[in-house]
N, CA and C of each residue as an Amber inpcrd file, in Angstrom:
protein
   252
   0.7620000  -1.6640000   0.1360000  -0.0550000   0.2260000  -0.0950000
   0.8860000   1.3110000  -0.0170000   0.7970000   1.9050000  -0.8170000
   1.4000000   3.5280000  -0.8930000   0.6990000   4.3030000   0.1290000
   2.3270000   4.7940000   0.7370000   2.5920000   5.4130000   2.1190000
   1.9880000   7.1470000   1.8410000   2.1950000   7.7360000   0.5220000
   2.5880000   8.7740000   0.2250000   0.9600000   9.4430000   0.5400000
   0.4230000  10.7200000   0.9760000  -0.4630000  11.1640000   1.6540000
  -1.2320000  11.4100000  -0.0120000  -0.6030000  11.5880000  -1.2890000
  -1.1820000  11.9690000  -2.7550000  -0.4990000  10.6440000  -3.6800000
  -1.8990000   9.9170000  -3.5010000  -1.7320000   8.8990000  -4.4640000
  -2.6050000   9.1130000  -5.6260000  -2.3030000   8.2990000  -6.3990000
  -3.1710000   8.3230000  -8.1030000  -4.3870000   8.2270000  -7.8770000
  -4.8850000   7.2550000  -6.4750000  -6.2760000   7.4090000  -5.9680000
  -6.7860000   8.3410000  -5.3790000  -6.1230000   9.1820000  -4.5540000
  -6.5010000  10.1150000  -3.9170000  -6.6530000  11.2640000  -5.3430000
  -5.9300000  11.7490000  -5.3960000  -5.6660000  12.7650000  -7.1990000
  -7.5150000  12.4680000  -7.3430000  -7.4260000  11.2150000  -8.3430000
  -9.0450000  11.4350000  -8.6750000 -10.1710000  11.6490000  -7.6300000
 -10.1370000  10.7160000  -6.5730000 -11.3990000  11.4110000  -5.5450000
 -10.6180000  13.1410000  -5.3200000  -9.6790000  13.9840000  -5.7180000
  -9.6890000  15.5330000  -5.2070000 -10.4670000  16.0570000  -6.9100000
 -10.2360000  15.4140000  -7.8770000 -10.7160000  16.2400000  -9.1220000
 -12.0840000  16.4230000  -8.9780000 -12.9420000  14.8830000  -8.2220000
 -14.2630000  15.0860000  -8.3660000 -15.1520000  15.9180000  -7.3410000
 -13.8030000  15.9620000  -5.9850000 -14.3760000  16.5990000  -5.4910000
 -14.2170000  18.3910000  -5.5940000 -13.4620000  18.4420000  -6.2600000
 -13.1430000  19.9900000  -6.8740000 -14.1200000  20.3170000  -7.8720000
 -14.5290000  19.1950000  -8.7720000 -15.4820000  19.5140000  -9.8580000
 -16.4380000  19.8950000  -8.6470000 -17.0570000  19.1780000  -7.8630000
 -18.5300000  18.9110000  -7.2590000 -18.2480000  20.2230000  -6.9730000
 -17.5760000  21.1930000  -6.2440000 -17.2530000  22.5920000  -5.5920000
 -17.6800000  23.3030000  -7.1530000 -16.9950000  22.9890000  -8.4610000
 -17.7660000  24.0870000  -9.2070000 -18.9690000  23.9570000  -9.4520000
 -19.4390000  22.8840000  -9.8340000 -20.7170000  22.6820000 -10.4010000
 -21.4750000  23.0510000  -9.3200000 -21.1040000  23.6120000  -8.2530000
 -22.1880000  24.1400000  -7.2940000 -22.2930000  25.0590000  -7.3580000
 -21.3120000  25.6930000  -8.6040000 -21.0810000  27.3000000  -8.5400000
 -20.6380000  27.7670000  -7.4160000 -19.9060000  27.6400000  -6.0100000
 -19.1810000  27.6650000  -5.1450000 -17.3850000  28.3010000  -5.4410000
 -17.4010000  29.3030000  -4.9930000 -15.1550000  29.4070000  -4.8060000
 -15.0360000  28.4370000  -3.6730000 -14.2350000  28.8750000  -3.5740000
 -13.3460000  28.3920000  -2.3930000 -13.8840000  29.1020000  -1.1600000
 -13.5780000  30.3470000  -1.3820000 -13.7990000  31.3210000  -0.1850000
 -15.3840000  30.6860000   0.4280000 -16.5250000  30.6420000  -0.9170000
 -17.7470000  30.6190000  -0.2420000 -17.5060000  29.0130000   0.5230000
 -17.3100000  28.2410000   0.1050000 -17.3620000  27.1080000   0.8730000
 -16.6520000  26.8430000   1.5570000 -15.4650000  27.8940000   2.0660000
 -14.6980000  28.2420000   3.6450000 -16.1970000  28.3120000   4.2790000
 -16.5620000  29.4990000   3.9450000 -17.2720000  30.2740000   4.5480000
 -19.0980000  29.6980000   5.3630000 -19.2600000  29.2650000   4.4740000
 -20.4180000  27.4050000   4.5220000 -19.9510000  26.7730000   5.4950000
 -18.5140000  26.1740000   5.6660000 -17.9990000  25.0800000   6.8060000
 -17.3260000  25.5740000   8.2860000 -17.7870000  26.7890000   7.8020000
 -16.8090000  27.6430000   8.7480000 -15.2850000  27.7040000   8.8490000
 -14.6610000  27.1720000   7.6950000 -13.5680000  27.3870000   7.8090000
 -12.5270000  27.9510000   6.8500000 -11.4640000  28.4760000   6.5860000
 -11.0300000  28.8130000   5.7330000 -10.6940000  29.0780000   4.1080000
 -10.5560000  29.9750000   3.9350000 -10.2380000  29.2690000   2.0140000
  -9.1950000  28.8090000   2.1790000  -7.7770000  29.0730000   2.8210000
  -6.5760000  28.2740000   2.6480000  -7.0360000  26.9050000   3.2560000
  -7.5160000  26.2790000   4.1110000  -7.8840000  25.0210000   4.2340000
  -8.6230000  24.0410000   3.0610000  -9.6500000  25.1360000   2.0940000
  -9.9620000  24.5410000   0.8720000  -9.0980000  24.2150000   0.4050000
  -8.5580000  25.3990000  -0.2010000  -7.3650000  25.0170000  -1.0970000
  -6.5340000  23.7210000  -0.8510000  -5.7130000  23.9710000   0.7370000
  -4.7400000  22.2240000   0.7390000  -5.3140000  21.3990000   0.6310000
  -6.9730000  21.2580000   1.3850000  -7.4920000  20.0660000   0.6040000
  -7.6870000  20.0090000  -0.7690000  -8.1880000  20.7000000  -1.6990000
  -8.3990000  20.4230000  -2.9390000  -7.0700000  20.0350000  -3.7240000
  -5.3600000  20.8380000  -2.6840000  -4.4550000  20.0280000  -3.5360000
  -3.7140000  19.0950000  -2.7740000  -4.1800000  18.6630000  -2.3660000
  -3.9370000  17.5670000  -1.4800000  -2.8930000  17.3470000  -0.4570000
  -2.6180000  18.7660000   0.4510000  -1.8740000  19.2550000   1.3320000
  -2.6900000  18.6690000   2.3220000  -3.6500000  18.8830000   2.6280000
  -4.2890000  18.1080000   3.8990000  -5.1860000  17.1250000   3.4850000
  -5.3900000  16.0190000   4.2880000  -6.3240000  15.3100000   3.6430000
  -7.4770000  14.8380000   4.7010000  -7.9140000  14.2020000   4.1110000
 -10.0270000  14.7210000   4.5750000 -10.4470000  13.1410000   4.6000000
 -10.8710000  12.8720000   5.7260000 -11.5740000  12.0150000   6.9930000
 -12.9790000  11.9920000   6.3410000 -13.2770000  10.7630000   6.3230000
 -14.9650000  10.8430000   5.4390000 -15.9830000  11.5460000   6.3480000
 -15.8560000  11.8420000   7.6170000 -16.8510000  12.4950000   7.8650000
 -16.6880000  14.1900000   7.3270000 -15.7080000  14.7110000   7.0210000
 -15.8180000  15.9860000   6.7890000 -15.9280000  15.5640000   4.8820000
 -15.4750000  14.7910000   4.5870000 -16.1420000  14.6790000   2.5740000
 -17.5860000  14.4330000   2.7740000 -18.0480000  14.0070000   3.9120000
 -19.3960000  13.8010000   4.0840000 -20.2240000  15.2420000   4.1960000
 -19.5050000  16.3710000   4.6930000 -20.2450000  17.5060000   5.0930000
 -20.1790000  18.6140000   4.1580000 -18.9570000  17.9250000   3.1630000
 -18.3630000  19.4380000   2.4220000 -19.6540000  18.4230000   0.9820000
 -19.8040000  17.4770000   0.8340000 -21.2320000  16.8900000  -0.4820000
 -22.1430000  17.7480000   0.7790000 -22.5490000  17.5800000   1.6250000
 -23.8890000  18.2920000   2.3680000 -23.9450000  19.4900000   1.7020000
 -22.9240000  20.3910000   2.2180000 -22.9750000  21.8350000   1.9890000
 -22.7100000  21.8460000   0.4340000 -22.5350000  21.7770000  -0.8240000
 -22.3740000  21.2200000  -1.8230000 -23.7290000  20.9510000  -2.5660000
 -24.5520000  20.4270000  -1.7570000 -26.1110000  19.3620000  -2.1710000
 -26.0140000  18.5500000  -2.7320000 -24.4290000  17.7470000  -2.2760000
 -24.2760000  16.7000000  -3.3460000 -24.5050000  15.6060000  -2.6310000
 -25.3600000  14.4280000  -2.9740000 -25.8530000  12.8490000  -2.5850000
 -24.2120000  12.5810000  -2.5720000 -24.1860000  12.2900000  -1.1760000
 -22.8610000  11.8100000  -0.5490000 -22.3060000   9.9550000  -1.4860000
 -23.8110000   9.2370000  -0.9020000 -23.1170000   8.0040000  -1.4660000
 -23.1550000   7.8770000  -3.4450000 -23.8160000   9.3980000  -3.7890000
 -23.5350000   9.0030000  -5.0850000 -22.2650000   9.4420000  -5.7290000
 -21.7280000  10.5970000  -4.8900000 -20.5650000  10.9090000  -4.9050000
 -19.3340000  10.0210000  -4.6640000 -19.3770000   8.7760000  -3.7770000
 -18.7710000   7.6440000  -3.3270000 -19.0580000   6.9420000  -4.4780000
 -20.1610000   6.5870000  -5.1480000 -20.0820000   6.0210000  -6.4110000
 -19.3440000   6.5710000  -7.4180000 -19.2140000   7.5420000  -7.3750000
 -18.9580000   8.3280000  -8.5240000 -16.9780000   8.5990000  -8.9280000
 -17.4340000   8.8410000  -7.7070000 -15.3480000   8.0130000  -7.1890000
 -14.7240000   7.2230000  -7.4650000 -15.7170000   5.7070000  -6.7520000
 -15.2610000   4.5200000  -7.3190000 -15.1900000   3.9390000  -8.4630000
 -16.5140000   4.5040000  -9.6650000 -16.6160000   3.8970000 -10.9770000
 -15.1260000   4.6970000 -11.0100000 -15.1270000   5.7320000 -11.2310000
 -13.2690000   5.9840000 -11.5880000 -12.6940000   5.7050000 -11.2500000
 -12.5070000   5.2890000 -10.5670000 -11.0270000   4.3680000  -9.7420000
 -11.0310000   2.8720000 -10.5690000 -12.1060000   2.6110000 -10.6690000
 -12.7590000   0.9430000 -11.4630000 -12.3250000   1.1040000 -12.8160000
 -12.2900000   2.2280000 -13.6090000 -11.6740000   2.4300000 -14.4890000
 -10.4190000   2.7000000 -14.8520000  -9.7760000   2.6290000 -13.6760000
  -8.4400000   3.5380000 -13.5480000  -8.5070000   4.6520000 -14.6430000
  -9.0930000   5.6310000 -14.2010000  -9.1840000   7.2070000 -14.5150000
  -7.6770000   8.0460000 -13.5010000  -6.8600000   8.1570000 -14.6140000
  -6.2900000   8.9280000 -13.9060000  -6.3090000  10.6560000 -13.5530000
């Protein structure tokens, strides 16, 4: 198992997360405000400098009005296809 904080699979996840934010029409600053976080926190998350846990991802999905199980399913499908 890759011990790096940033693996190919994690990169796929981050792309889906960023796209979900962009599709919601929110900037990093707007998302941060809704999460009571800083824009820097969101930026670090999207760049892979700050690793997210499942509880944080679920909350981000809720703020973005993205169905969490559907989001996870899309990420899983991308990983199964070997998307890079």
